[in-house]
N, C-alpha and C positions, 0 to 999 in steps of 0.2 A: 646642720647640716649630714650631709647624707655622704655615709663610705662606703668601702669593701672592704671584709674583714677574712683573715684566713684564717680559718680555724686546723689543731693539728692535733689529727682521733686515730686510734687505731694503725698508727705509722704512716698514714697517707693523710693528703692536706685538701680541705676543701676551700672553697670561699660564698661567704655571704656576700649580695651587693644589696645596693638601698640600705643601707644597716642607717642609722639615726640617732649621732654619737648624740645622750643626753647632759643638758646643763642640770645645777641644784635644781629649781622651780621644775621641771622637765620628769626627773625621777622621783618625784613625789608620785607623779602619777599615774606611767607605763603603760598599759596597754587600755587603764582604766578608761570609759566612755567611748572607745574609738570604735567605727566599724574594721569588721572583718578585711572586706574584699580590700579595700585602700588607706590600710595599716602597716606602715614599713615594719622590721624589721628592732629591737630598741636596744641600743648600749650600754649600760650602767658601767662608768670605771668609779676602782675607790683607789686612793695611794698608799693604805694599806692593806696588808688581808685582812680578810673580815669571815665570817661564819653568821651573818646579818638574813636573817628570813623574810621570806615576800608573803607576797596572796594574792587571789583574782578575784578581790570581791568590785563588783563594779566593771567587770571582765566579760561582756557575753558570749565569752568563744573560748574555743580551747587552744593551749600553743604548747612550744617548748619554750622550755626553760634552758639555756646549758649555765653551767657554772666555768671561767674559764681562770688560769692560772695566768703571772703577767709575760707569759712568753704564748698566750692565746692558746694553751694545752687543753682539749677536756675534762674538766677536773669530774663531773657529774652531767647527768641530761636528765629531763622527766619531760611527759606531756602532760599540762596542768587542767584542770576541768575549769570551766567559768565557776564563781565565788565560792571560794576554797580559803582558809582561813589563817590556813599554814603550810607556806610550801617550803622545807630549809632543805642544803647539805650537809654531810657530815664533814666532810675535809672546808679546809680557808680556800679561800681564794679571792681574786685582783678582781673581775670581770662579769658580769650577768649578762646574758642577749638571750632576748626573750623575741621569738619567731611565731607569728599569726600560723595558725594551719590556714592560708589559705593559699590560690594556684600559685603565685607569684613565687615560693618556697618548697612547694610541692617537688620537687627533687632533690632539693639540698637535704629535705629531711626523711626522705624516702631513704636518704644514702646513711644517713645517723642512723637510722632506724630500721636500717635490713639486717637481717641475723642471716 
């Protein structure tokens, strides 16, 4: 299912279109074995706050990971390179948004990482 998600970041809102909400099986795969240009952003939701680590094994392109609280406020974010064993957030979160670095999300990624 593709959805639109609004994020709260530095007192501003940004919308990310074409986000795939993942089911239990898909949560185990995420961006692994996907093609960068055709891949949508992926949303992982959790019932309770968590501090689960992720990895980028078998992800063949860099991507942005954004950790969100229960109100879609950005807790932390990073650009993750391929084949990293451990990627973590120091704070608890309710959602993870993985955004491939591709042309589809170029405008939103520039907004998030501008200084």
